[in-house]
VEXZAPA-732023 format. One line per field, with one value per residue (C-alpha): residue in one letter; x, y, z. Coordinates in nm, 3 decimals. Example, Ala and Ser with C-alpha at 12.3 -4.5 7.8 and 13.67 -1.06 7.14 Angstrom:
2
code <- c(a|s)
X <- c(1.230|1.367)
Y <- c(-0.450|-0.106)
Z <- c(0.780|0.714)
//
This chain:
710
code <- c(x|x|x|x|x|x|x|x|x|x|x|x|x|x|x|x|x|x|x|x|x|x|x|x|x|x|x|x|x|x|x|x|x|x|x|x|x|x|x|x|x|x|x|x|x|x|x|x|x|x|x|x|x|x|x|x|x|x|x|x|x|x|x|x|x|x|x|x|x|x|x|x|x|x|x|x|x|x|x|x|x|x|x|x|x|x|x|x|x|x|x|x|x|x|x|x|x|x|x|x|x|x|x|x|x|x|x|x|x|x|x|x|x|x|x|x|x|x|x|x|x|x|x|x|x|x|x|x|x|x|x|x|x|x|x|x|x|x|x|x|x|x|x|x|x|x|x|x|x|x|x|x|x|x|x|x|x|x|x|x|x|x|x|x|x|x|x|x|x|x|x|x|x|x|x|x|x|x|x|x|x|x|x|x|x|x|x|x|x|x|x|x|x|x|x|x|x|x|x|x|x|x|x|x|x|x|x|x|x|x|x|x|x|x|x|x|x|x|x|x|x|x|x|x|x|x|x|x|x|x|x|x|x|x|x|x|x|x|x|x|x|x|x|x|x|x|x|x|x|x|x|x|x|x|x|x|x|x|x|x|x|x|x|x|x|x|x|x|x|x|x|x|x|x|x|x|x|x|x|x|x|x|x|x|x|x|x|x|x|x|x|x|x|x|x|x|x|x|x|x|x|x|x|x|x|x|x|x|x|x|x|x|x|x|x|x|x|x|x|x|x|x|x|x|x|x|x|x|x|x|x|x|x|x|x|x|x|x|x|x|x|x|x|x|x|x|x|x|x|x|x|x|x|x|x|x|x|x|x|x|x|x|x|x|x|x|x|x|x|x|x|x|x|x|x|x|x|x|x|x|x|x|x|x|x|x|x|x|x|x|x|x|x|x|x|x|x|x|x|x|x|x|x|x|x|x|x|x|x|x|x|x|x|x|x|x|x|x|x|x|x|x|x|x|x|x|x|x|x|x|x|x|x|x|x|x|x|x|x|x|x|x|x|x|x|x|x|x|x|x|x|x|x|x|x|x|x|x|x|x|x|x|x|x|x|x|x|x|x|x|x|x|x|x|x|x|x|x|x|x|x|x|x|x|x|x|x|x|x|x|x|x|x|x|x|x|x|x|x|x|x|x|x|x|x|x|x|x|x|x|x|x|x|x|x|x|x|x|x|x|x|x|x|x|x|x|x|x|x|x|x|x|x|x|x|x|x|x|x|x|x|x|x|x|x|x|x|x|x|x|x|x|x|x|x|x|x|x|x|x|x|x|x|x|x|x|x|x|x|x|x|x|x|x|x|x|x|x|x|x|x|x|x|x|x|x|x|x|x|x|x|x|x|x|x|x|x|x|x|x|x|x|x|x|x|x|x|x|x|x|x|x|x|x|x|x|x|x|x|x|x|x|x|x|x|x|x|x|x|x|x|x|x|x|x|x|x|x|x|x|x|x|x|x|x|x|x|x|x|x|x|x|x|x|x|x|x|x|x|x|x|x|x|x|x|x|x|x|x|x|x|x|x|x|x|x|x|x|x|x|x|x|x|x|x|x|x|x|x|x|x|x|x|x|x|x|x|x|x|x|x|x|x|x|x|x|x|x|x|x)
X <- c(0.000|0.127|0.195|0.082|-0.212|-0.464|-0.701|-1.058|-1.288|-1.526|-1.241|-1.157|-1.348|-1.647|-1.485|-1.194|-1.403|-1.470|-1.103|-0.995|-1.254|-1.112|-0.760|-0.852|-1.038|-0.724|-0.518|-0.745|-0.707|-0.383|-0.415|-0.253|-0.108|-0.321|-0.155|0.082|-0.083|0.253|0.353|0.260|0.061|0.094|-0.021|-0.317|-0.418|-0.385|-0.603|-0.863|-0.891|-0.921|-1.202|-1.384|-1.353|-1.498|-1.800|-1.872|-1.868|-2.100|-2.346|-2.353|-2.350|-2.688|-2.683|-2.321|-2.396|-2.522|-2.159|-2.124|-1.750|-1.707|-1.880|-1.575|-1.323|-1.566|-1.618|-1.246|-1.163|-1.436|-1.321|-0.957|-1.041|-1.319|-1.219|-0.947|-0.861|-1.072|-0.911|-1.122|-1.109|-0.818|-0.979|-1.161|-1.528|-1.605|-1.426|-1.579|-1.924|-2.054|-2.293|-2.044|-1.705|-1.619|-1.617|-1.290|-1.320|-1.160|-0.848|-0.890|-1.246|-1.171|-1.107|-1.352|-1.643|-1.598|-1.560|-1.884|-2.056|-1.943|-2.072|-2.403|-2.441|-2.374|-2.628|-2.912|-2.876|-3.180|-2.986|-2.766|-2.804|-2.896|-2.812|-2.460|-2.419|-2.515|-2.181|-1.996|-2.237|-2.201|-2.214|-1.845|-1.880|-2.197|-2.036|-1.743|-1.985|-2.163|-1.831|-1.767|-2.068|-1.835|-1.654|-1.648|-1.704|-2.083|-2.051|-1.924|-2.201|-2.461|-2.338|-2.327|-2.685|-2.808|-2.604|-2.705|-3.067|-3.045|-2.872|-3.139|-3.411|-3.246|-3.100|-3.363|-3.122|-2.923|-3.214|-3.206|-2.828|-2.836|-3.095|-2.900|-2.572|-2.739|-2.885|-2.540|-2.401|-2.666|-2.584|-2.214|-2.292|-2.530|-2.356|-1.987|-1.840|-2.119|-1.947|-2.049|-2.081|-2.336|-2.627|-2.848|-2.788|-2.855|-3.180|-3.283|-3.230|-3.434|-3.711|-3.768|-3.729|-3.986|-4.226|-4.228|-4.299|-4.614|-4.870|-4.903|-4.542|-4.317|-4.178|-3.824|-3.950|-4.110|-3.794|-3.593|-3.810|-3.790|-3.429|-3.259|-3.454|-3.576|-3.225|-3.095|-3.258|-3.000|-2.665|-2.556|-2.536|-2.914|-2.954|-2.758|-3.008|-3.327|-3.534|-3.456|-3.507|-3.845|-3.951|-3.862|-4.053|-4.363|-4.344|-4.369|-4.663|-4.836|-4.798|-4.924|-5.088|-5.057|-4.684|-4.761|-4.778|-4.431|-4.289|-4.430|-4.330|-3.983|-3.937|-4.060|-3.817|-3.517|-3.653|-3.371|-3.349|-3.088|-3.069|-3.332|-3.263|-3.326|-3.644|-3.775|-3.691|-3.871|-4.178|-4.179|-4.160|-4.432|-4.670|-4.613|-4.673|-4.988|-5.133|-5.122|-5.251|-5.603|-5.813|-5.768|-5.390|-5.411|-5.594|-5.310|-5.040|-5.220|-5.058|-4.687|-4.726|-4.894|-4.677|-4.377|-4.573|-4.662|-4.296|-4.208|-4.487|-4.334|-3.980|-3.773|-3.650|-3.902|-3.859|-3.940|-4.244|-4.371|-4.330|-4.522|-4.804|-4.826|-4.981|-5.313|-5.288|-5.322|-5.687|-5.657|-5.470|-5.728|-6.001|-5.829|-5.787|-6.157|-6.256|-6.026|-6.038|-6.102|-5.764|-5.568|-5.675|-5.542|-5.201|-5.149|-5.355|-5.084|-4.822|-5.051|-5.138|-4.773|-4.682|-4.953|-4.832|-4.455|-4.305|-4.058|-4.143|-4.451|-4.519|-4.526|-4.762|-4.996|-4.995|-5.061|-5.356|-5.499|-5.469|-5.648|-5.934|-5.952|-5.963|-6.229|-6.444|-6.426|-6.578|-6.624|-6.744|-6.448|-6.212|-6.357|-6.340|-5.969|-5.917|-6.071|-5.861|-5.551|-5.629|-5.670|-5.339|-5.168|-5.309|-5.196|-4.851|-4.832|-4.934|-4.687|-4.407|-4.509|-4.506|-4.172|-4.030|-4.163|-4.008|-3.676|-3.691|-3.753|-3.462|-3.238|-3.353|-3.282|-2.942|-2.865|-2.972|-2.758|-2.461|-2.516|-2.548|-2.235|-2.044|-2.168|-2.072|-1.725|-1.681|-1.821|-1.574|-1.285|-1.394|-1.338|-0.979|-0.915|-1.090|-0.884|-0.567|-0.670|-0.785|-0.461|-0.257|-0.470|-0.440|-0.063|-0.052|-0.283|-0.065|0.245|0.068|-0.035|0.318|0.446|0.185|0.269|0.633|0.542|0.311|0.581|0.825|0.564|0.519|0.879|0.801|0.726|0.378|0.289|0.421|0.215|-0.106|-0.082|0.027|0.278|0.337|0.639|0.505|0.338|-0.044|-0.084|0.089|0.014|-0.311|-0.327|-0.216|-0.315|-0.233|-0.117|-0.345|-0.141|0.041|0.421|0.593|0.814|1.181|1.329|1.462|1.118|0.961|1.203|1.143|0.765|0.643|0.305|0.019|-0.324|-0.628|-0.851|-1.142|-0.946|-1.172|-1.486|-1.335|-1.238|-1.597|-1.717|-1.473|-1.606|-1.963|-1.867|-1.698|-1.998|-2.232|-2.022|-2.005|-2.383|-2.434|-2.206|-2.375|-2.714|-2.592|-2.452|-2.769|-2.985|-2.777|-2.786|-3.162|-3.185|-2.960|-3.190|-3.490|-3.305|-3.220|-3.578|-3.707|-3.444|-3.562|-3.906|-3.939|-4.059|-4.011|-3.677|-3.815|-3.955|-3.621|-3.428|-3.679|-3.666|-3.285|-3.271|-3.517|-3.334|-2.997|-3.139|-3.294|-2.963|-2.784|-3.041|-3.010|-2.633|-2.652|-2.893|-2.666|-2.366|-2.562|-2.637|-2.276|-2.161|-2.396|-2.245|-1.898|-1.990|-2.092|-1.775|-1.570|-1.737|-1.618|-1.269|-1.276|-1.369|-1.081|-0.842|-0.733|-0.605|-0.858|-0.747|-0.984|-0.822|-0.877|-1.243|-1.302|-1.155|-1.380|-1.709|-1.605|-1.498|-1.842|-2.010|-1.761|-1.793|-2.171|-2.155|-1.893|-2.086|-2.402|-2.250|-1.994|-1.914|-1.692|-1.446|-1.135|-0.993|-1.312|-1.320|-0.967|-1.061|-1.364|-1.146|-0.905|-1.197|-1.333|-0.992|-0.955|-1.304|-1.225|-0.891|-1.044|-1.331|-1.091|-0.891|-1.193|-1.208|-0.907|-0.907|-1.274|-1.357|-1.707|-1.911|-2.222|-2.488|-2.401|-2.585|-2.686|-2.808|-2.896|-2.957|-3.027|-2.781|-2.436|-2.129|-1.777|-1.642|-1.925|-2.057|-2.431|-2.444|-2.222|-2.161|-2.026|-1.938|-1.795|-1.525|-1.467|-1.414|-1.256|-0.891|-0.760|-0.795|-1.163|-1.118|-1.242|-0.990|-0.875|-1.058|-0.777|-0.831|-1.204|-1.134|-0.885|-1.141|-1.448|-1.280|-1.382|-1.577|-1.823|-1.856|-1.959|-2.200|-2.374|-2.395|-2.568|-2.816|-2.895|-2.963|-3.195|-3.385|-3.423|-3.560|-3.805|-3.936|-3.977|-4.171)
Y <- c(0.000|0.340|0.576|0.868|1.056|1.169|1.459|1.402|1.318|1.601|1.853|1.798|1.897|1.690|1.565|1.430|1.260|0.935|0.884|0.971|0.722|0.448|0.538|0.509|0.181|0.043|0.172|-0.003|-0.345|-0.392|-0.565|-0.457|-0.679|-0.634|-0.912|-0.652|-0.315|-0.130|-0.251|-0.039|0.201|0.478|0.257|0.138|0.494|0.602|0.307|0.378|0.744|0.637|0.392|0.656|0.902|0.640|0.561|0.928|0.995|0.699|0.800|1.173|1.161|1.064|0.855|0.758|0.393|0.494|0.490|0.121|0.166|0.164|-0.179|-0.380|-0.186|-0.186|-0.565|-0.632|-0.415|-0.585|-0.934|-0.849|-0.738|-0.982|-1.318|-1.434|-1.719|-1.698|-1.727|-1.989|-2.096|-2.337|-2.496|-2.822|-2.829|-2.970|-2.680|-2.399|-2.276|-1.999|-1.879|-1.844|-1.799|-1.458|-1.432|-1.367|-1.022|-0.954|-0.733|-0.585|-0.479|-0.101|-0.162|-0.451|-0.256|0.017|-0.244|-0.419|-0.083|-0.007|-0.350|-0.304|0.041|-0.107|-0.388|-0.185|0.114|0.167|0.313|0.007|-0.159|-0.515|-0.656|-0.515|-0.599|-0.960|-1.004|-0.926|-1.068|-1.416|-1.755|-1.752|-1.420|-1.531|-1.860|-1.666|-1.455|-1.765|-1.910|-1.595|-1.678|-1.899|-1.594|-1.559|-1.187|-1.130|-0.785|-0.938|-1.200|-0.930|-0.745|-1.069|-1.151|-0.819|-0.837|-1.197|-1.116|-0.814|-1.015|-1.288|-1.030|-0.838|-1.113|-1.376|-1.615|-1.659|-1.756|-2.130|-2.126|-1.945|-2.188|-2.488|-2.370|-2.284|-2.635|-2.779|-2.576|-2.723|-3.077|-3.017|-2.886|-3.167|-3.471|-3.377|-3.104|-2.985|-2.654|-2.342|-1.985|-1.858|-2.107|-1.858|-1.583|-1.823|-1.930|-1.568|-1.529|-1.843|-1.721|-1.418|-1.631|-1.891|-1.614|-1.521|-1.874|-1.907|-2.170|-2.452|-2.521|-2.685|-3.030|-2.900|-2.663|-2.954|-3.156|-2.868|-2.873|-3.249|-3.311|-2.994|-2.810|-3.110|-3.265|-2.931|-3.023|-3.295|-3.107|-3.003|-2.638|-2.618|-2.353|-2.101|-2.103|-2.270|-1.951|-1.894|-2.262|-2.274|-1.966|-2.132|-2.451|-2.263|-2.063|-2.389|-2.513|-2.179|-2.196|-2.555|-2.704|-3.060|-3.037|-3.039|-3.418|-3.441|-3.189|-3.360|-3.709|-3.578|-3.417|-3.727|-3.940|-3.734|-3.650|-3.588|-3.839|-3.700|-3.332|-3.155|-2.815|-2.948|-3.116|-2.781|-2.635|-2.918|-2.862|-2.491|-2.563|-2.830|-2.589|-2.336|-2.603|-2.732|-2.383|-2.399|-2.757|-2.838|-3.111|-3.342|-3.341|-3.341|-3.675|-3.833|-3.731|-3.791|-4.126|-4.041|-3.684|-3.759|-4.061|-3.832|-3.566|-3.822|-3.912|-3.544|-3.495|-3.774|-3.638|-3.589|-3.257|-3.006|-2.766|-3.038|-3.152|-2.797|-2.714|-3.027|-2.945|-2.592|-2.740|-2.748|-2.371|-2.317|-2.276|-2.400|-2.717|-2.781|-2.746|-3.009|-3.240|-3.203|-3.332|-3.634|-3.695|-4.068|-4.096|-3.852|-3.953|-4.314|-4.184|-3.926|-4.060|-4.274|-4.000|-3.748|-3.990|-4.075|-3.707|-3.641|-3.926|-3.937|-3.626|-3.434|-3.084|-2.933|-2.704|-3.004|-3.184|-2.883|-2.852|-3.226|-3.202|-2.911|-3.107|-3.402|-3.174|-3.037|-3.386|-3.492|-3.192|-3.287|-3.633|-3.753|-4.102|-4.162|-4.035|-4.263|-4.559|-4.512|-4.441|-4.779|-4.950|-4.784|-4.912|-5.266|-5.246|-5.120|-5.412|-5.657|-5.500|-5.544|-5.909|-5.964|-5.819|-6.042|-6.351|-6.254|-6.202|-6.541|-6.713|-6.549|-6.656|-7.016|-6.995|-6.861|-7.137|-7.404|-7.251|-7.262|-7.629|-7.714|-7.541|-7.736|-8.066|-7.994|-7.917|-8.238|-8.440|-8.289|-8.384|-8.733|-8.787|-8.678|-8.898|-9.245|-9.162|-9.061|-9.380|-9.592|-9.432|-9.485|-9.846|-9.917|-9.787|-9.982|-10.298|-10.257|-10.220|-10.524|-10.728|-10.636|-10.733|-11.071|-11.134|-11.068|-11.303|-11.573|-11.551|-11.595|-11.887|-12.065|-12.028|-12.176|-12.476|-12.580|-12.643|-13.007|-12.918|-12.775|-13.078|-13.299|-13.104|-13.028|-13.271|-13.095|-13.277|-13.152|-13.272|-13.032|-12.989|-13.140|-13.469|-13.509|-13.694|-13.546|-13.185|-12.934|-12.567|-12.344|-12.083|-11.828|-11.926|-11.923|-11.609|-11.632|-11.573|-11.227|-11.298|-11.410|-11.097|-10.886|-11.079|-11.093|-10.780|-10.796|-10.679|-10.594|-10.743|-10.491|-10.555|-10.522|-10.249|-10.457|-10.764|-10.552|-10.434|-10.797|-10.896|-10.623|-10.744|-11.107|-10.998|-10.801|-11.091|-11.344|-11.121|-11.076|-11.453|-11.524|-11.264|-11.411|-11.763|-11.655|-11.470|-11.766|-12.013|-11.789|-11.766|-12.146|-12.182|-11.959|-12.165|-12.486|-12.353|-12.244|-12.591|-12.762|-12.573|-12.731|-13.045|-13.371|-13.259|-13.429|-13.603|-13.283|-13.110|-13.368|-13.342|-12.969|-12.974|-13.214|-13.005|-12.684|-12.830|-12.957|-12.618|-12.445|-12.687|-12.628|-12.248|-12.269|-12.491|-12.255|-11.957|-12.155|-12.253|-11.887|-11.801|-12.076|-11.952|-11.606|-11.758|-11.959|-11.645|-11.469|-11.776|-11.784|-11.430|-11.524|-11.824|-11.609|-11.378|-11.672|-11.625|-11.929|-12.109|-12.241|-12.523|-12.587|-12.231|-12.229|-12.564|-12.423|-12.121|-12.319|-12.563|-12.281|-12.123|-12.452|-12.525|-12.179|-12.214|-12.562|-12.467|-12.159|-12.364|-12.673|-12.562|-12.200|-12.297|-12.505|-12.292|-12.496|-12.463|-12.089|-12.047|-12.251|-12.028|-11.716|-11.872|-11.965|-11.609|-11.470|-11.728|-11.646|-11.275|-11.341|-11.592|-11.360|-11.071|-11.282|-11.441|-11.161|-11.319|-11.688|-11.790|-12.130|-12.230|-12.380|-12.594|-12.555|-12.723|-13.048|-13.156|-13.508|-13.682|-14.049|-14.260|-14.547|-14.591|-14.529|-14.662|-14.309|-14.199|-13.928|-13.907|-13.555|-13.485|-13.140|-13.192|-12.983|-13.106|-12.846|-12.884|-13.263|-13.304|-13.257|-13.078|-13.392|-13.444|-13.753|-13.798|-13.703|-13.949|-14.009|-13.844|-13.529|-13.528|-13.596|-13.318|-13.083|-13.176|-13.261|-13.523|-13.289|-13.188|-13.549|-13.678|-13.391|-13.456|-13.829|-13.754|-13.527|-13.793|-14.055|-13.814|-13.750|-14.122|-14.181|-13.901|-14.034|-14.387|-14.251)
Z <- c(0.000|-0.086|0.204|-0.011|0.134|-0.122|-0.070|0.026|-0.258|-0.174|-0.179|-0.544|-0.849|-0.943|-1.260|-1.057|-0.788|-0.970|-1.069|-0.712|-0.581|-0.799|-0.685|-0.319|-0.381|-0.538|-0.248|0.008|-0.151|0.040|0.376|0.696|0.968|1.279|1.479|1.625|1.694|1.687|1.339|1.034|1.241|0.979|0.693|0.897|0.970|0.604|0.494|0.757|0.644|0.282|0.364|0.563|0.275|0.034|0.250|0.308|-0.062|-0.138|0.132|0.056|-0.322|-0.474|-0.790|-0.742|-0.824|-1.162|-1.262|-1.333|-1.375|-1.001|-0.951|-1.033|-0.819|-0.524|-0.539|-0.579|-0.278|-0.072|-0.169|-0.092|0.261|0.359|0.218|0.458|0.686|1.000|1.341|1.511|1.873|1.923|2.230|2.191|2.111|2.453|2.622|2.421|2.514|2.286|2.556|2.839|2.672|2.535|2.158|1.983|1.824|1.492|1.538|1.187|1.264|1.232|0.865|0.811|0.949|0.687|0.411|0.518|0.525|0.167|0.054|0.233|0.077|-0.266|-0.222|-0.071|-0.298|-0.511|-0.795|-0.834|-1.170|-1.083|-1.421|-1.403|-1.035|-1.108|-1.285|-0.965|-0.707|-0.847|-0.675|-0.585|-0.407|-0.226|-0.124|0.024|0.224|0.357|0.472|0.674|0.893|1.092|1.225|1.603|1.588|1.622|1.464|1.143|1.140|1.183|0.875|0.678|0.775|0.641|0.321|0.236|0.298|0.067|-0.201|-0.170|-0.220|-0.502|-0.718|-0.795|-0.961|-0.639|-0.413|-0.471|-0.451|-0.116|0.031|-0.094|0.056|0.385|0.389|0.317|0.604|0.834|0.722|0.781|1.124|1.223|1.077|1.071|1.285|1.516|1.562|1.371|1.485|1.234|1.262|1.445|1.187|0.902|1.066|1.099|0.727|0.665|0.895|0.676|0.365|0.482|0.567|0.201|0.075|-0.129|-0.043|-0.113|-0.033|-0.284|-0.226|-0.182|0.088|0.278|0.232|0.372|0.686|0.741|0.636|0.755|1.023|1.229|1.255|1.384|1.720|1.785|1.830|2.175|2.062|2.029|2.304|2.094|1.808|1.934|1.926|1.559|1.478|1.654|1.461|1.129|1.220|1.327|1.005|0.808|1.019|0.986|0.611|0.599|0.913|0.782|0.852|1.227|1.216|1.058|1.303|1.615|1.501|1.412|1.753|1.934|1.736|1.853|2.199|2.453|2.736|2.974|2.870|3.081|2.926|2.577|2.703|2.818|2.477|2.300|2.518|2.438|2.068|2.090|2.257|1.978|1.716|1.889|1.892|1.510|1.485|1.374|1.541|1.245|1.280|1.660|1.659|1.460|1.707|2.040|2.121|2.064|2.188|2.522|2.593|2.599|2.782|3.050|3.088|3.120|3.376|3.584|3.547|3.860|3.719|3.842|3.547|3.296|3.498|3.540|3.171|3.072|3.315|3.175|2.859|3.049|3.098|2.724|2.639|2.282|2.388|2.666|2.405|2.190|2.492|2.577|2.235|2.267|2.644|2.596|2.426|2.641|2.994|2.982|2.874|3.150|3.444|3.602|3.573|3.739|4.018|4.071|4.095|4.351|4.572|4.528|4.364|4.578|4.448|4.607|4.313|4.078|4.317|4.321|3.941|3.902|4.140|3.941|3.618|3.782|3.881|3.529|3.377|3.628|3.539|3.173|3.235|3.594|3.499|3.273|3.539|3.808|3.571|3.515|3.886|3.971|3.708|3.844|4.196|4.065|3.881|4.194|4.394|4.128|4.132|4.511|4.482|4.203|4.412|4.702|4.479|4.335|4.682|4.794|4.494|4.558|4.923|4.815|4.576|4.851|5.087|4.829|4.764|5.137|5.153|4.853|5.013|5.337|5.149|4.950|5.269|5.433|5.128|5.136|5.502|5.435|5.153|5.371|5.670|5.509|5.424|5.785|5.909|5.672|5.800|6.165|6.104|5.921|6.212|6.465|6.256|6.248|6.626|6.675|6.443|6.642|6.966|6.820|6.705|7.056|7.207|6.955|7.050|7.416|7.334|7.139|7.425|7.663|7.437|7.504|7.874|7.989|8.107|7.775|7.596|7.821|7.766|7.394|7.132|6.907|6.583|6.394|6.064|5.825|5.839|5.499|5.595|5.964|6.043|6.392|6.400|6.667|6.628|6.906|7.047|6.851|6.532|6.556|6.443|6.137|6.172|6.145|5.799|5.686|5.833|5.637|5.317|5.360|5.540|5.710|5.486|5.624|5.446|5.272|5.515|5.838|5.963|5.900|6.075|6.377|6.406|6.392|6.666|6.891|6.830|6.908|7.230|7.347|7.259|7.453|7.759|7.748|7.720|8.014|8.230|8.146|8.231|8.566|8.655|8.555|8.757|9.062|9.030|9.005|9.314|9.512|9.406|9.504|9.851|9.901|9.812|10.030|10.337|10.314|10.534|10.392|10.040|9.956|9.651|9.525|9.601|9.398|9.116|9.125|9.141|8.850|8.652|8.736|8.641|8.311|8.244|8.317|8.094|7.819|7.856|7.844|7.543|7.370|7.436|7.317|7.007|6.924|6.998|6.765|6.490|6.507|6.510|6.205|6.018|6.122|6.034|5.693|5.630|5.741|5.518|5.220|5.301|5.307|5.670|5.875|6.095|6.441|6.537|6.865|6.980|6.880|7.054|7.367|7.350|7.323|7.592|7.818|7.787|7.889|8.166|8.320|8.320|8.486|8.741|8.846|8.896|9.073|9.330|9.407|9.706|9.512|9.482|9.199|9.007|9.084|8.958|8.657|8.601|8.620|8.376|8.153|8.160|8.073|7.799|7.669|7.645|7.477|7.237|7.142|7.087|6.845|6.681|6.424|6.253|6.361|6.401|6.236|6.127|6.407|6.417|6.684|7.018|7.071|7.422|7.504|7.831|7.889|8.191|8.115|8.273|8.064|8.109|8.134|8.364|8.126|8.065|7.914|7.617|7.469|7.123|6.827|6.501|6.503|6.876|6.868|6.527|6.459|6.152|5.941|6.040|6.273|6.629|6.900|7.162|7.488|7.677|7.482|7.562|7.924|7.938|7.788|7.996|8.327|8.591|8.810|8.550|8.431|8.779|8.830|8.505|8.588|8.917|8.746|8.490|8.765|8.943|8.620|8.562|8.914|8.874|8.548|8.689|8.989)
//
């Protein structure tokens, strides 16, 4: 830019004014750097004075625009100064709020303001030749002006709004182009960037444009409403331009009421859910649209409209609820609701009732109560009908909640039972392993004890008395016809124990339990025998004290002794049956059977019973009974591993004399047979039964014979 200062246009001759005007226009095409206020201050001031001189001349000189030669220089100067790169906000879109943040003002505004004023004066002048101006106000120039709407300086946008509107009104050929580019700007804003500073100004332009639409509307005008204006409700920057947008929408509905259906359905489709401020805006716009809606269109939108109104009435945000309830303050809307009360009341009744009972804001509660009164005044019967239905639904809801709670309680109870059962099963699975470990350890200790006893028994067999009492055949059991085992089997040598370590059978625990049962059964049998014999003794003494009744005493004694013998035999028989079952189990397990030991046990039971009943004062017999009891306990404790099969004990009595003096014989196949199945010798039987018991039984047999003969 030249630093030369030209004189004012009005100070020169009239013939030189137009050339001087063109010179100053050319001089003002140069831009100045306004980023630094102290740089080129003189040039900036010269340009500002030149622009002021130009605008003064255009405003004060009538018919100046009749000189078409100045159109080109004016448009070139305007384009050189206005079309520039805009300085937009560098902060993120989420951080910039057009309502709260201060707008960035254009630093070159002292010059730009004068340029915009020159352009506005050129466009609005009545003496401007439109045909000539059309060459310069073309689509490229208009498109550049529309792009400047994104400027942050509101002063610039205000000038642009006026200029575009004047161009739209003056140049008919640019109207469709302007509408199309505004629509494209809306689409860019809605679907791409969602940040634009000039949406409100563009909508103001459209508001005046829509107001001039002729009816009926064209299809592209309806499409502009549905595809461009309705989607503008979705961006988050709606509060900055909602007033202008609502005005444009109502202008369309006012021009053509049938569009109310499209507008309401479009708003319902994009209704905000979590933005309470936008909800209030939507409600304001809906009320304006409903004021322009006819009953025919209102009937078509009742269901979607009042469903969302009911949700807004029941909103926890008091402003939303109040704004929705204010619809019943509009007389025209109340008139529409009165005509379609059968359709409206079912949609809003529950929300009103819920507000009256549960809403936290007292003002909302009061407004809801007033609306209920108004609806009841419209049709009291209809209102009571829906009130009764609402009470029934509430009762059903309470019952449903109770049933649901009961079902959940049952489920929780079943879950607790399942957890308890699972815990018990876990403990039960862990218990057998512990029992097996304990039984294994106890079996090992019992085996060691038996080995120690066997060693002691073998050492006792080497004594002369033992050799005299027990016949010890050195031949093997398979070849010896008469073989008697020791009470405890001989222990193997130390080398054999090392080569063949002791192994417990798999059912050691079960056999131990059986041994305990056999021991308890034998002790019970012995106790019963002793008690029975003592009772018989008392009866015998009582009979003996009676004089002159000796025969009866002998008969009674004989009968009592026979009964005792029979009882002892019966107990021994049951004992032998249990031993046979236990011995059968041992036989299946393949354990060794000691016949001599079992024979001793059965005979000891019989001998202890006879000795207790015959002579309690005999010390030898008492010692023998003590030894028999000890032997019985020891034998029953070991019977779990060495119990042979037994047959029931047979008892017989006869009145004839025998060479050995025995009339009652207690026999058992396993007790009187040796290992090879043959009868033992008489010395063996005598050693088992004993002389005392033989004589006593013989006396009893004689007494029984005398009694029978008498």
